[in-house]
PQR file with spaces between the fields and no chain letter, atoms N, CA, C, O and H, PARSE charges and radii, in Angstrom:
ATOM       1  N    MET     1       0.837   -1.173    0.000 -0.4000 1.5000
ATOM       2  CA   MET     1       0.000    0.000    0.000 -0.0000 2.0000
ATOM       3  C    MET     1       0.889    1.247    0.000  0.5500 1.7000
ATOM       4  O    MET     1       1.836    1.349    0.781 -0.5500 1.4000
ATOM       5  N    GLN     2       0.572    2.181   -0.880 -0.4000 1.5000
ATOM       6  CA   GLN     2       1.322    3.433   -0.942 -0.0000 2.0000
ATOM       7  C    GLN     2       0.742    4.431    0.055  0.5500 1.7000
ATOM       8  O    GLN     2      -0.477    4.562    0.170 -0.5500 1.4000
ATOM       9  H    GLN     2      -0.197    2.098   -1.514  0.4000 1.0000
ATOM      10  N    ARG     3       1.592    5.116    0.757 -0.4000 1.5000
ATOM      11  CA   ARG     3       1.151    6.108    1.733 -0.0000 2.0000
ATOM      12  C    ARG     3       0.908    7.442    1.043  0.5500 1.7000
ATOM      13  O    ARG     3       1.525    7.751    0.023 -0.5500 1.4000
ATOM      14  H    ARG     3       2.582    5.009    0.664  0.4000 1.0000
ATOM      15  N    LEU     4       0.008    8.222    1.611 -0.4000 1.5000
ATOM      16  CA   LEU     4      -0.305    9.554    1.106 -0.0000 2.0000
ATOM      17  C    LEU     4       0.028   10.573    2.175  0.5500 1.7000
ATOM      18  O    LEU     4      -0.427   10.462    3.314 -0.5500 1.4000
ATOM      19  H    LEU     4      -0.493    7.971    2.439  0.4000 1.0000
ATOM      20  N    VAL     5       0.819   11.560    1.811 -0.4000 1.5000
ATOM      21  CA   VAL     5       1.118   12.683    2.689 -0.0000 2.0000
ATOM      22  C    VAL     5       0.469   13.900    2.048  0.5500 1.7000
ATOM      23  O    VAL     5       0.833   14.293    0.939 -0.5500 1.4000
ATOM      24  H    VAL     5       1.189   11.650    0.886  0.4000 1.0000
ATOM      25  N    LEU     6      -0.492   14.494    2.744 -0.4000 1.5000
ATOM      26  CA   LEU     6      -1.245   15.608    2.184 -0.0000 2.0000
ATOM      27  C    LEU     6      -1.240   16.767    3.159  0.5500 1.7000
ATOM      28  O    LEU     6      -1.453   16.585    4.357 -0.5500 1.4000
ATOM      29  H    LEU     6      -0.788   14.175    3.644  0.4000 1.0000
ATOM      30  N    GLY     7      -0.996   17.955    2.641 -0.4000 1.5000
ATOM      31  CA   GLY     7      -1.021   19.145    3.485 -0.0000 2.0000
ATOM      32  C    GLY     7      -1.998   20.172    2.948  0.5500 1.7000
ATOM      33  O    GLY     7      -2.141   20.339    1.737 -0.5500 1.4000
ATOM      34  H    GLY     7      -0.822   18.103    1.667  0.4000 1.0000
ATOM      35  N    ASN     8      -2.673   20.862    3.869 -0.4000 1.5000
ATOM      36  CA   ASN     8      -3.502   21.997    3.465 -0.0000 2.0000
ATOM      37  C    ASN     8      -3.217   23.161    4.396  0.5500 1.7000
ATOM      38  O    ASN     8      -2.680   22.978    5.488 -0.5500 1.4000
ATOM      39  H    ASN     8      -2.556   20.725    4.853  0.4000 1.0000
ATOM      40  N    TRP     9      -3.574   24.339    3.967 -0.4000 1.5000
ATOM      41  CA   TRP     9      -3.332   25.511    4.804 -0.0000 2.0000
ATOM      42  C    TRP     9      -4.592   26.343    4.954  0.5500 1.7000
ATOM      43  O    TRP     9      -4.542   27.569    5.048 -0.5500 1.4000
ATOM      44  H    TRP     9      -4.011   24.489    3.080  0.4000 1.0000
ATOM      45  N    LYS    10      -5.719   25.653    4.974 -0.4000 1.5000
ATOM      46  CA   LYS    10      -7.019   26.274    5.239 -0.0000 2.0000
ATOM      47  C    LYS    10      -7.207   27.509    4.356  0.5500 1.7000
ATOM      48  O    LYS    10      -7.139   27.404    3.131 -0.5500 1.4000
ATOM      49  H    LYS    10      -5.759   24.657    4.898  0.4000 1.0000
ATOM      50  N    MET    11      -7.443   28.679    4.962 -0.4000 1.5000
ATOM      51  CA   MET    11      -7.692   29.910    4.202 -0.0000 2.0000
ATOM      52  C    MET    11      -6.570   30.919    4.414  0.5500 1.7000
ATOM      53  O    MET    11      -6.806   32.123    4.312 -0.5500 1.4000
ATOM      54  H    MET    11      -7.498   28.765    5.957  0.4000 1.0000
ATOM      55  N    HIS    12      -5.372   30.466    4.702 -0.4000 1.5000
ATOM      56  CA   HIS    12      -4.331   31.380    5.155 -0.0000 2.0000
ATOM      57  C    HIS    12      -3.487   32.026    4.069  0.5500 1.7000
ATOM      58  O    HIS    12      -2.786   32.993    4.371 -0.5500 1.4000
ATOM      59  H    HIS    12      -5.180   29.488    4.785  0.4000 1.0000
ATOM      60  N    LEU    13      -3.504   31.565    2.839 -0.4000 1.5000
ATOM      61  CA   LEU    13      -2.666   32.162    1.803 -0.0000 2.0000
ATOM      62  C    LEU    13      -3.498   32.532    0.584  0.5500 1.7000
ATOM      63  O    LEU    13      -4.342   31.757    0.133 -0.5500 1.4000
ATOM      64  H    LEU    13      -4.072   30.780    2.593  0.4000 1.0000
ATOM      65  N    ALA    14      -3.250   33.726    0.058 -0.4000 1.5000
ATOM      66  CA   ALA    14      -3.873   34.144   -1.200 -0.0000 2.0000
ATOM      67  C    ALA    14      -3.138   33.456   -2.354  0.5500 1.7000
ATOM      68  O    ALA    14      -2.146   32.761   -2.133 -0.5500 1.4000
ATOM      69  H    ALA    14      -2.565   34.356    0.424  0.4000 1.0000
ATOM      70  N    ALA    15      -3.618   33.649   -3.568 -0.4000 1.5000
ATOM      71  CA   ALA    15      -3.057   32.953   -4.732 -0.0000 2.0000
ATOM      72  C    ALA    15      -1.563   33.222   -4.908  0.5500 1.7000
ATOM      73  O    ALA    15      -0.792   32.282   -5.101 -0.5500 1.4000
ATOM      74  H    ALA    15      -4.424   34.215   -3.747  0.4000 1.0000
ATOM      75  N    GLY    16      -1.147   34.468   -4.848 -0.4000 1.5000
ATOM      76  CA   GLY    16       0.271   34.788   -5.008 -0.0000 2.0000
ATOM      77  C    GLY    16       1.129   34.203   -3.900  0.5500 1.7000
ATOM      78  O    GLY    16       2.242   33.738   -4.146 -0.5500 1.4000
ATOM      79  H    GLY    16      -1.773   35.231   -4.691  0.4000 1.0000
ATOM      80  N    GLU    17       0.611   34.228   -2.685 -0.4000 1.5000
ATOM      81  CA   GLU    17       1.331   33.648   -1.550 -0.0000 2.0000
ATOM      82  C    GLU    17       1.421   32.131   -1.680  0.5500 1.7000
ATOM      83  O    GLU    17       2.435   31.533   -1.319 -0.5500 1.4000
ATOM      84  H    GLU    17      -0.293   34.606   -2.485  0.4000 1.0000
ATOM      85  N    THR    18       0.371   31.515   -2.189 -0.4000 1.5000
ATOM      86  CA   THR    18       0.381   30.070   -2.427 -0.0000 2.0000
ATOM      87  C    THR    18       1.462   29.704   -3.425  0.5500 1.7000
ATOM      88  O    THR    18       2.214   28.753   -3.208 -0.5500 1.4000
ATOM      89  H    THR    18      -0.452   32.001   -2.482  0.4000 1.0000
ATOM      90  N    ALA    19       1.546   30.450   -4.519 -0.4000 1.5000
ATOM      91  CA   ALA    19       2.566   30.180   -5.536 -0.0000 2.0000
ATOM      92  C    ALA    19       3.964   30.307   -4.941  0.5500 1.7000
ATOM      93  O    ALA    19       4.818   29.451   -5.172 -0.5500 1.4000
ATOM      94  H    ALA    19       0.935   31.222   -4.696  0.4000 1.0000
ATOM      95  N    ALA    20       4.200   31.365   -4.179 -0.4000 1.5000
ATOM      96  CA   ALA    20       5.517   31.564   -3.561 -0.0000 2.0000
ATOM      97  C    ALA    20       5.823   30.446   -2.565  0.5500 1.7000
ATOM      98  O    ALA    20       6.944   29.940   -2.526 -0.5500 1.4000
ATOM      99  H    ALA    20       3.507   32.060   -3.991  0.4000 1.0000
ATOM     100  N    PHE    21       4.840   30.063   -1.767 -0.4000 1.5000
ATOM     101  CA   PHE    21       5.015   28.986   -0.793 -0.0000 2.0000
ATOM     102  C    PHE    21       5.400   27.684   -1.486  0.5500 1.7000
ATOM     103  O    PHE    21       6.320   26.992   -1.050 -0.5500 1.4000
ATOM     104  H    PHE    21       3.929   30.474   -1.799  0.4000 1.0000
ATOM     105  N    LEU    22       4.697   27.354   -2.563 -0.4000 1.5000
ATOM     106  CA   LEU    22       4.984   26.101   -3.269 -0.0000 2.0000
ATOM     107  C    LEU    22       6.343   26.134   -3.955  0.5500 1.7000
ATOM     108  O    LEU    22       7.042   25.121   -3.977 -0.5500 1.4000
ATOM     109  H    LEU    22       3.950   27.916   -2.918  0.4000 1.0000
ATOM     110  N    ARG    23       6.733   27.276   -4.514 -0.4000 1.5000
ATOM     111  CA   ARG    23       8.069   27.375   -5.131 -0.0000 2.0000
ATOM     112  C    ARG    23       9.159   27.150   -4.088  0.5500 1.7000
ATOM     113  O    ARG    23      10.209   26.586   -4.397 -0.5500 1.4000
ATOM     114  H    ARG    23       6.166   28.100   -4.496  0.4000 1.0000
ATOM     115  N    ASP    24       8.914   27.587   -2.860 -0.4000 1.5000
ATOM     116  CA   ASP    24       9.873   27.371   -1.776 -0.0000 2.0000
ATOM     117  C    ASP    24       9.821   25.927   -1.258  0.5500 1.7000
ATOM     118  O    ASP    24      10.854   25.354   -0.910 -0.5500 1.4000
ATOM     119  H    ASP    24       8.061   28.045   -2.609  0.4000 1.0000
ATOM     120  N    LEU    25       8.629   25.348   -1.210 -0.4000 1.5000
ATOM     121  CA   LEU    25       8.442   24.009   -0.655 -0.0000 2.0000
ATOM     122  C    LEU    25       8.963   22.892   -1.562  0.5500 1.7000
ATOM     123  O    LEU    25       9.607   21.960   -1.081 -0.5500 1.4000
ATOM     124  H    LEU    25       7.790   25.814   -1.493  0.4000 1.0000
ATOM     125  N    LEU    26       8.696   22.974   -2.843 -0.4000 1.5000
ATOM     126  CA   LEU    26       8.989   21.859   -3.760 -0.0000 2.0000
ATOM     127  C    LEU    26      10.426   21.351   -3.689  0.5500 1.7000
ATOM     128  O    LEU    26      10.624   20.137   -3.625 -0.5500 1.4000
ATOM     129  H    LEU    26       8.172   23.731   -3.233  0.4000 1.0000
ATOM     130  N    PRO    27      11.436   22.216   -3.696 -0.5600 1.5000
ATOM     131  CA   PRO    27      12.802   21.681   -3.640  0.2800 2.0000
ATOM     132  C    PRO    27      13.146   21.005   -2.312  0.5500 1.7000
ATOM     133  O    PRO    27      14.123   20.260   -2.234 -0.5500 1.4000
ATOM     134  N    ARG    28      12.368   21.251   -1.289 -0.4000 1.5000
ATOM     135  CA   ARG    28      12.639   20.691    0.036 -0.0000 2.0000
ATOM     136  C    ARG    28      12.003   19.315    0.253  0.5500 1.7000
ATOM     137  O    ARG    28      12.350   18.615    1.204 -0.5500 1.4000
ATOM     138  H    ARG    28      11.574   21.856   -1.352  0.4000 1.0000
ATOM     139  N    LEU    29      11.084   18.933   -0.617 -0.4000 1.5000
ATOM     140  CA   LEU    29      10.371   17.669   -0.432 -0.0000 2.0000
ATOM     141  C    LEU    29      11.214   16.484   -0.874  0.5500 1.7000
ATOM     142  O    LEU    29      11.832   16.525   -1.938 -0.5500 1.4000
ATOM     143  H    LEU    29      10.803   19.502   -1.390  0.4000 1.0000
ATOM     144  N    PRO    30      11.246   15.434   -0.071 -0.5600 1.5000
ATOM     145  CA   PRO    30      11.975   14.233   -0.482  0.2800 2.0000
ATOM     146  C    PRO    30      11.226   13.518   -1.600  0.5500 1.7000
ATOM     147  O    PRO    30       9.998   13.566   -1.672 -0.5500 1.4000
ATOM     148  N    ARG    31      11.970   12.867   -2.455 -0.4000 1.5000
ATOM     149  CA   ARG    31      11.372   12.058   -3.526 -0.0000 2.0000
ATOM     150  C    ARG    31      11.431   10.608   -3.080  0.5500 1.7000
ATOM     151  O    ARG    31      12.504   10.006   -3.030 -0.5500 1.4000
ATOM     152  H    ARG    31      12.967   12.828   -2.397  0.4000 1.0000
ATOM     153  N    ARG    32      10.270   10.049   -2.755 -0.4000 1.5000
ATOM     154  CA   ARG    32      10.210    8.678   -2.263 -0.0000 2.0000
ATOM     155  C    ARG    32       9.153    7.926   -3.038  0.5500 1.7000
ATOM     156  O    ARG    32       8.034    8.410   -3.208 -0.5500 1.4000
ATOM     157  H    ARG    32       9.399   10.538   -2.796  0.4000 1.0000
ATOM     158  N    ALA    33       9.501    6.756   -3.504 -0.4000 1.5000
ATOM     159  CA   ALA    33       8.580    5.947   -4.302 -0.0000 2.0000
ATOM     160  C    ALA    33       7.485    5.304   -3.456  0.5500 1.7000
ATOM     161  O    ALA    33       6.467    4.869   -3.993 -0.5500 1.4000
ATOM     162  H    ALA    33      10.410    6.363   -3.366  0.4000 1.0000
ATOM     163  N    ASP    34       7.683    5.239   -2.133 -0.4000 1.5000
ATOM     164  CA   ASP    34       6.705    4.548   -1.292 -0.0000 2.0000
ATOM     165  C    ASP    34       5.582    5.452   -0.788  0.5500 1.7000
ATOM     166  O    ASP    34       4.766    5.023    0.028 -0.5500 1.4000
ATOM     167  H    ASP    34       8.510    5.593   -1.697  0.4000 1.0000
ATOM     168  N    ARG    35       5.529    6.710   -1.268 -0.4000 1.5000
ATOM     169  CA   ARG    35       4.454    7.601   -0.842 -0.0000 2.0000
ATOM     170  C    ARG    35       4.122    8.630   -1.900  0.5500 1.7000
ATOM     171  O    ARG    35       4.971    9.029   -2.697 -0.5500 1.4000
ATOM     172  H    ARG    35       6.192    7.059   -1.930  0.4000 1.0000
ATOM     173  N    GLU    36       2.878    9.046   -1.892 -0.4000 1.5000
ATOM     174  CA   GLU    36       2.420   10.113   -2.771 -0.0000 2.0000
ATOM     175  C    GLU    36       2.301   11.379   -1.931  0.5500 1.7000
ATOM     176  O    GLU    36       1.846   11.334   -0.788 -0.5500 1.4000
ATOM     177  H    GLU    36       2.189    8.721   -1.244  0.4000 1.0000
ATOM     178  N    ILE    37       2.706   12.495   -2.496 -0.4000 1.5000
ATOM     179  CA   ILE    37       2.609   13.778   -1.808 -0.0000 2.0000
ATOM     180  C    ILE    37       1.596   14.633   -2.549  0.5500 1.7000
ATOM     181  O    ILE    37       1.615   14.717   -3.777 -0.5500 1.4000
ATOM     182  H    ILE    37       3.075   12.533   -3.424  0.4000 1.0000
ATOM     183  N    ALA    38       0.705   15.270   -1.783 -0.4000 1.5000
ATOM     184  CA   ALA    38      -0.302   16.150   -2.371 -0.0000 2.0000
ATOM     185  C    ALA    38      -0.475   17.384   -1.495  0.5500 1.7000
ATOM     186  O    ALA    38      -0.216   17.345   -0.292 -0.5500 1.4000
ATOM     187  H    ALA    38       0.690   15.201   -0.785  0.4000 1.0000
ATOM     188  N    VAL    39      -0.912   18.470   -2.105 -0.4000 1.5000
ATOM     189  CA   VAL    39      -1.233   19.693   -1.378 -0.0000 2.0000
ATOM     190  C    VAL    39      -2.660   20.097   -1.723  0.5500 1.7000
ATOM     191  O    VAL    39      -3.135   19.864   -2.834 -0.5500 1.4000
ATOM     192  H    VAL    39      -1.122   18.501   -3.082  0.4000 1.0000
ATOM     193  N    ALA    40      -3.336   20.707   -0.749 -0.4000 1.5000
ATOM     194  CA   ALA    40      -4.719   21.150   -0.937 -0.0000 2.0000
ATOM     195  C    ALA    40      -4.828   22.617   -0.519  0.5500 1.7000
ATOM     196  O    ALA    40      -5.214   22.916    0.611 -0.5500 1.4000
ATOM     197  H    ALA    40      -2.950   20.895    0.154  0.4000 1.0000
ATOM     198  N    PRO    41      -4.490   23.524   -1.426 -0.5600 1.5000
ATOM     199  CA   PRO    41      -4.604   24.945   -1.098  0.2800 2.0000
ATOM     200  C    PRO    41      -6.072   25.370   -1.071  0.5500 1.7000
ATOM     201  O    PRO    41      -6.943   24.594   -1.465 -0.5500 1.4000
ATOM     202  N    PRO    42      -6.355   26.585   -0.615 -0.5600 1.5000
ATOM     203  CA   PRO    42      -7.724   27.078   -0.703  0.2800 2.0000
ATOM     204  C    PRO    42      -8.210   27.049   -2.155  0.5500 1.7000
ATOM     205  O    PRO    42      -7.413   27.176   -3.085 -0.5500 1.4000
ATOM     206  N    PHE    43      -9.496   26.884   -2.339 -0.4000 1.5000
ATOM     207  CA   PHE    43     -10.097   26.811   -3.670 -0.0000 2.0000
ATOM     208  C    PHE    43      -9.674   27.981   -4.550  0.5500 1.7000
ATOM     209  O    PHE    43      -9.446   27.813   -5.748 -0.5500 1.4000
ATOM     210  H    PHE    43     -10.144   26.781   -1.584  0.4000 1.0000
ATOM     211  N    THR    44      -9.571   29.159   -3.955 -0.4000 1.5000
ATOM     212  CA   THR    44      -9.213   30.359   -4.715 -0.0000 2.0000
ATOM     213  C    THR    44      -7.769   30.337   -5.201  0.5500 1.7000
ATOM     214  O    THR    44      -7.401   31.142   -6.056 -0.5500 1.4000
ATOM     215  H    THR    44      -9.756   29.295   -2.982  0.4000 1.0000
ATOM     216  N    SER    45      -6.953   29.448   -4.682 -0.4000 1.5000
ATOM     217  CA   SER    45      -5.547   29.350   -5.079 -0.0000 2.0000
ATOM     218  C    SER    45      -5.254   28.156   -5.979  0.5500 1.7000
ATOM     219  O    SER    45      -4.095   27.920   -6.320 -0.5500 1.4000
ATOM     220  H    SER    45      -7.252   28.794   -3.987  0.4000 1.0000
ATOM     221  N    LEU    46      -6.270   27.401   -6.369 -0.4000 1.5000
ATOM     222  CA   LEU    46      -6.029   26.221   -7.206 -0.0000 2.0000
ATOM     223  C    LEU    46      -5.325   26.548   -8.522  0.5500 1.7000
ATOM     224  O    LEU    46      -4.374   25.848   -8.871 -0.5500 1.4000
ATOM     225  H    LEU    46      -7.211   27.592   -6.092  0.4000 1.0000
ATOM     226  N    PRO    47      -5.741   27.579   -9.273 -0.5600 1.5000
ATOM     227  CA   PRO    47      -5.029   27.875  -10.528  0.2800 2.0000
ATOM     228  C    PRO    47      -3.558   28.238  -10.299  0.5500 1.7000
ATOM     229  O    PRO    47      -2.692   27.813  -11.064 -0.5500 1.4000
ATOM     230  N    ALA    48      -3.270   29.017   -9.259 -0.4000 1.5000
ATOM     231  CA   ALA    48      -1.886   29.391   -8.965 -0.0000 2.0000
ATOM     232  C    ALA    48      -1.064   28.166   -8.583  0.5500 1.7000
ATOM     233  O    ALA    48       0.087   28.030   -8.999 -0.5500 1.4000
ATOM     234  H    ALA    48      -3.973   29.363   -8.638  0.4000 1.0000
ATOM     235  N    ALA    49      -1.649   27.285   -7.801 -0.4000 1.5000
ATOM     236  CA   ALA    49      -0.946   26.065   -7.398 -0.0000 2.0000
ATOM     237  C    ALA    49      -0.686   25.173   -8.604  0.5500 1.7000
ATOM     238  O    ALA    49       0.410   24.629   -8.738 -0.5500 1.4000
ATOM     239  H    ALA    49      -2.584   27.396   -7.463  0.4000 1.0000
ATOM     240  N    ARG    50      -1.669   25.012   -9.482 -0.4000 1.5000
ATOM     241  CA   ARG    50      -1.499   24.178  -10.677 -0.0000 2.0000
ATOM     242  C    ARG    50      -0.376   24.730  -11.552  0.5500 1.7000
ATOM     243  O    ARG    50       0.408   23.966  -12.117 -0.5500 1.4000
ATOM     244  H    ARG    50      -2.560   25.454   -9.373  0.4000 1.0000
ATOM     245  N    ALA    51      -0.299   26.048  -11.663 -0.4000 1.5000
ATOM     246  CA   ALA    51       0.746   26.660  -12.483 -0.0000 2.0000
ATOM     247  C    ALA    51       2.137   26.330  -11.945  0.5500 1.7000
ATOM     248  O    ALA    51       3.062   26.103  -12.725 -0.5500 1.4000
ATOM     249  H    ALA    51      -0.935   26.668  -11.204  0.4000 1.0000
ATOM     250  N    VAL    52       2.292   26.302  -10.638 -0.4000 1.5000
ATOM     251  CA   VAL    52       3.593   25.985  -10.036 -0.0000 2.0000
ATOM     252  C    VAL    52       3.859   24.482  -10.075  0.5500 1.7000
ATOM     253  O    VAL    52       4.969   24.062  -10.405 -0.5500 1.4000
ATOM     254  H    VAL    52       1.541   26.486  -10.004  0.4000 1.0000
ATOM     255  N    LEU    53       2.872   23.678   -9.747 -0.4000 1.5000
ATOM     256  CA   LEU    53       3.066   22.228   -9.664 -0.0000 2.0000
ATOM     257  C    LEU    53       3.198   21.567  -11.027  0.5500 1.7000
ATOM     258  O    LEU    53       3.928   20.587  -11.172 -0.5500 1.4000
ATOM     259  H    LEU    53       1.971   24.019   -9.479  0.4000 1.0000
ATOM     260  N    GLY    54       2.500   22.093  -12.026 -0.4000 1.5000
ATOM     261  CA   GLY    54       2.539   21.488  -13.355 -0.0000 2.0000
ATOM     262  C    GLY    54       2.183   20.015  -13.280  0.5500 1.7000
ATOM     263  O    GLY    54       1.265   19.621  -12.560 -0.5500 1.4000
ATOM     264  H    GLY    54       1.907   22.889  -11.908  0.4000 1.0000
ATOM     265  N    ASP    55       2.917   19.208  -14.029 -0.4000 1.5000
ATOM     266  CA   ASP    55       2.706   17.757  -14.024 -0.0000 2.0000
ATOM     267  C    ASP    55       3.766   17.052  -13.188  0.5500 1.7000
ATOM     268  O    ASP    55       4.081   15.886  -13.426 -0.5500 1.4000
ATOM     269  H    ASP    55       3.662   19.529  -14.614  0.4000 1.0000
ATOM     270  N    GLY    56       4.313   17.761  -12.211 -0.4000 1.5000
ATOM     271  CA   GLY    56       5.380   17.217  -11.383 -0.0000 2.0000
ATOM     272  C    GLY    56       4.906   16.153  -10.412  0.5500 1.7000
ATOM     273  O    GLY    56       3.773   15.679  -10.502 -0.5500 1.4000
ATOM     274  H    GLY    56       4.058   18.709  -12.018  0.4000 1.0000
ATOM     275  N    PRO    57       5.773   15.780   -9.485 -0.5600 1.5000
ATOM     276  CA   PRO    57       5.499   14.656   -8.591  0.2800 2.0000
ATOM     277  C    PRO    57       4.530   14.963   -7.446  0.5500 1.7000
ATOM     278  O    PRO    57       4.079   14.044   -6.761 -0.5500 1.4000
ATOM     279  N    VAL    58       4.204   16.238   -7.230 -0.4000 1.5000
ATOM     280  CA   VAL    58       3.289   16.599   -6.152 -0.0000 2.0000
ATOM     281  C    VAL    58       1.891   16.779   -6.731  0.5500 1.7000
ATOM     282  O    VAL    58       1.689   17.569   -7.653 -0.5500 1.4000
ATOM     283  H    VAL    58       4.569   16.984   -7.786  0.4000 1.0000
ATOM     284  N    ALA    59       0.927   16.039   -6.185 -0.4000 1.5000
ATOM     285  CA   ALA    59      -0.452   16.095   -6.674 -0.0000 2.0000
ATOM     286  C    ALA    59      -1.178   17.304   -6.089  0.5500 1.7000
ATOM     287  O    ALA    59      -0.819   17.813   -5.027 -0.5500 1.4000
ATOM     288  H    ALA    59       1.091   15.397   -5.436  0.4000 1.0000
ATOM     289  N    LEU    60      -2.196   17.746   -6.799 -0.4000 1.5000
ATOM     290  CA   LEU    60      -3.020   18.864   -6.351 -0.0000 2.0000
ATOM     291  C    LEU    60      -4.384   18.334   -5.923  0.5500 1.7000
ATOM     292  O    LEU    60      -5.052   17.633   -6.684 -0.5500 1.4000
ATOM     293  H    LEU    60      -2.488   17.333   -7.662  0.4000 1.0000
ATOM     294  N    ALA    61      -4.791   18.670   -4.708 -0.4000 1.5000
ATOM     295  CA   ALA    61      -6.104   18.291   -4.188 -0.0000 2.0000
ATOM     296  C    ALA    61      -6.904   19.568   -3.953  0.5500 1.7000
ATOM     297  O    ALA    61      -6.351   20.667   -4.001 -0.5500 1.4000
ATOM     298  H    ALA    61      -4.249   19.239   -4.090  0.4000 1.0000
ATOM     299  N    ALA    62      -8.192   19.428   -3.703 -0.4000 1.5000
ATOM     300  CA   ALA    62      -9.051   20.598   -3.515 -0.0000 2.0000
ATOM     301  C    ALA    62      -9.868   20.480   -2.236  0.5500 1.7000
ATOM     302  O    ALA    62     -10.200   19.383   -1.786 -0.5500 1.4000
ATOM     303  H    ALA    62      -8.641   18.535   -3.664  0.4000 1.0000
ATOM     304  N    GLN    63     -10.182   21.631   -1.668 -0.4000 1.5000
ATOM     305  CA   GLN    63     -11.079   21.726   -0.531 -0.0000 2.0000
ATOM     306  C    GLN    63     -12.425   22.239   -1.045  0.5500 1.7000
ATOM     307  O    GLN    63     -12.495   22.851   -2.110 -0.5500 1.4000
ATOM     308  H    GLN    63      -9.913   22.522   -2.034  0.4000 1.0000
ATOM     309  N    ASP    64     -13.472   21.991   -0.298 -0.4000 1.5000
ATOM     310  CA   ASP    64     -14.773   22.517   -0.704 -0.0000 2.0000
ATOM     311  C    ASP    64     -15.101   23.795    0.075  0.5500 1.7000
ATOM     312  O    ASP    64     -14.257   24.286    0.824 -0.5500 1.4000
ATOM     313  H    ASP    64     -13.415   21.493    0.568  0.4000 1.0000
ATOM     314  N    VAL    65     -16.300   24.338   -0.085 -0.4000 1.5000
ATOM     315  CA   VAL    65     -16.661   25.607    0.539 -0.0000 2.0000
ATOM     316  C    VAL    65     -17.424   25.393    1.841  0.5500 1.7000
ATOM     317  O    VAL    65     -18.031   24.345    2.059 -0.5500 1.4000
ATOM     318  H    VAL    65     -16.987   23.939   -0.694  0.4000 1.0000
ATOM     319  N    PHE    66     -17.381   26.403    2.697 -0.4000 1.5000
ATOM     320  CA   PHE    66     -18.082   26.365    3.975 -0.0000 2.0000
ATOM     321  C    PHE    66     -18.699   27.725    4.224  0.5500 1.7000
ATOM     322  O    PHE    66     -18.148   28.734    3.785 -0.5500 1.4000
ATOM     323  H    PHE    66     -16.888   27.255    2.520  0.4000 1.0000
ATOM     324  N    TRP    67     -19.800   27.783    4.899 -0.4000 1.5000
ATOM     325  CA   TRP    67     -20.574   29.008    5.038 -0.0000 2.0000
ATOM     326  C    TRP    67     -20.037   29.993    6.058  0.5500 1.7000
ATOM     327  O    TRP    67     -20.426   31.160    6.003 -0.5500 1.4000
ATOM     328  H    TRP    67     -20.248   26.963    5.256  0.4000 1.0000
ATOM     329  N    GLU    68     -19.178   29.611    6.977 -0.4000 1.5000
ATOM     330  CA   GLU    68     -18.624   30.539    7.962 -0.0000 2.0000
ATOM     331  C    GLU    68     -17.607   31.473    7.303  0.5500 1.7000
ATOM     332  O    GLU    68     -16.994   31.113    6.299 -0.5500 1.4000
ATOM     333  H    GLU    68     -18.862   28.663    7.021  0.4000 1.0000
ATOM     334  N    ASP    69     -17.428   32.680    7.872 -0.4000 1.5000
ATOM     335  CA   ASP    69     -16.459   33.640    7.340 -0.0000 2.0000
ATOM     336  C    ASP    69     -15.021   33.203    7.575  0.5500 1.7000
ATOM     337  O    ASP    69     -14.136   33.588    6.811 -0.5500 1.4000
ATOM     338  H    ASP    69     -17.926   32.972    8.688  0.4000 1.0000
ATOM     339  N    GLY    70     -14.768   32.421    8.595 -0.4000 1.5000
ATOM     340  CA   GLY    70     -13.417   31.972    8.888 -0.0000 2.0000
ATOM     341  C    GLY    70     -13.443   30.950   10.008  0.5500 1.7000
ATOM     342  O    GLY    70     -14.468   30.742   10.656 -0.5500 1.4000
ATOM     343  H    GLY    70     -15.488   32.109    9.215  0.4000 1.0000
ATOM     344  N    GLY    71     -12.304   30.317   10.225 -0.4000 1.5000
ATOM     345  CA   GLY    71     -12.204   29.332   11.291 -0.0000 2.0000
ATOM     346  C    GLY    71     -11.491   28.085   10.826  0.5500 1.7000
ATOM     347  O    GLY    71     -11.148   27.953    9.651 -0.5500 1.4000
ATOM     348  H    GLY    71     -11.471   30.486    9.698  0.4000 1.0000
ATOM     349  N    ALA    72     -11.270   27.179   11.742 -0.4000 1.5000
ATOM     350  CA   ALA    72     -10.538   25.944   11.456 -0.0000 2.0000
ATOM     351  C    ALA    72     -11.507   24.845   11.030  0.5500 1.7000
ATOM     352  O    ALA    72     -11.728   23.883   11.766 -0.5500 1.4000
ATOM     353  H    ALA    72     -11.548   27.285   12.697  0.4000 1.0000
ATOM     354  N    TYR    73     -12.074   24.990    9.859 -0.4000 1.5000
ATOM     355  CA   TYR    73     -13.007   24.001    9.322 -0.0000 2.0000
ATOM     356  C    TYR    73     -12.254   23.131    8.333  0.5500 1.7000
ATOM     357  O    TYR    73     -12.208   23.438    7.141 -0.5500 1.4000
ATOM     358  H    TYR    73     -11.895   25.772    9.261  0.4000 1.0000
ATOM     359  N    THR    74     -11.666   22.053    8.817 -0.4000 1.5000
ATOM     360  CA   THR    74     -10.816   21.203    7.997 -0.0000 2.0000
ATOM     361  C    THR    74     -11.534   20.778    6.727  0.5500 1.7000
ATOM     362  O    THR    74     -12.658   20.278    6.761 -0.5500 1.4000
ATOM     363  H    THR    74     -11.704   21.804    9.784  0.4000 1.0000
ATOM     364  N    GLY    75     -10.854   20.990    5.605 -0.4000 1.5000
ATOM     365  CA   GLY    75     -11.413   20.626    4.314 -0.0000 2.0000
ATOM     366  C    GLY    75     -12.389   21.642    3.773  0.5500 1.7000
ATOM     367  O    GLY    75     -13.032   21.388    2.755 -0.5500 1.4000
ATOM     368  H    GLY    75      -9.941   21.396    5.577  0.4000 1.0000
ATOM     369  N    GLU    76     -12.518   22.770    4.412 -0.4000 1.5000
ATOM     370  CA   GLU    76     -13.497   23.777    4.004 -0.0000 2.0000
ATOM     371  C    GLU    76     -12.810   25.110    3.724  0.5500 1.7000
ATOM     372  O    GLU    76     -11.746   25.399    4.270 -0.5500 1.4000
ATOM     373  H    GLU    76     -11.996   22.976    5.239  0.4000 1.0000
ATOM     374  N    ILE    77     -13.427   25.911    2.873 -0.4000 1.5000
ATOM     375  CA   ILE    77     -13.026   27.304    2.719 -0.0000 2.0000
ATOM     376  C    ILE    77     -14.270   28.162    2.811  0.5500 1.7000
ATOM     377  O    ILE    77     -15.382   27.672    2.619 -0.5500 1.4000
ATOM     378  H    ILE    77     -14.292   25.676    2.430  0.4000 1.0000
ATOM     379  N    SER    78     -14.090   29.426    3.102 -0.4000 1.5000
ATOM     380  CA   SER    78     -15.227   30.341    3.219 -0.0000 2.0000
ATOM     381  C    SER    78     -15.191   31.367    2.111  0.5500 1.7000
ATOM     382  O    SER    78     -16.067   32.228    2.038 -0.5500 1.4000
ATOM     383  H    SER    78     -13.186   29.824    3.258  0.4000 1.0000
C-alpha cells in the first residue's frame, strides 16, 4: 500500500502567496517511491498552485466551501 502525505493551509494564503510557498516548498520535499505527496490549497488558489506544480510529482487536491467567514473548518473554505 502506498502512503499519502497531504497538506492543506485552510484559508491562510492568497493565490500569489500560495505560488511563492509552493516554489519554496517543492525543492525541500523528499522524492520517495513509497508515498504520494499532495497539497490542498484554498479553492481560490487552485489555478496558482497548478501553475507551479505542473505535471510534477506533487499532486493537487481541492477543498470545498463552507458558510462561515473563517475558522478551522478542515477541508473547508469560506
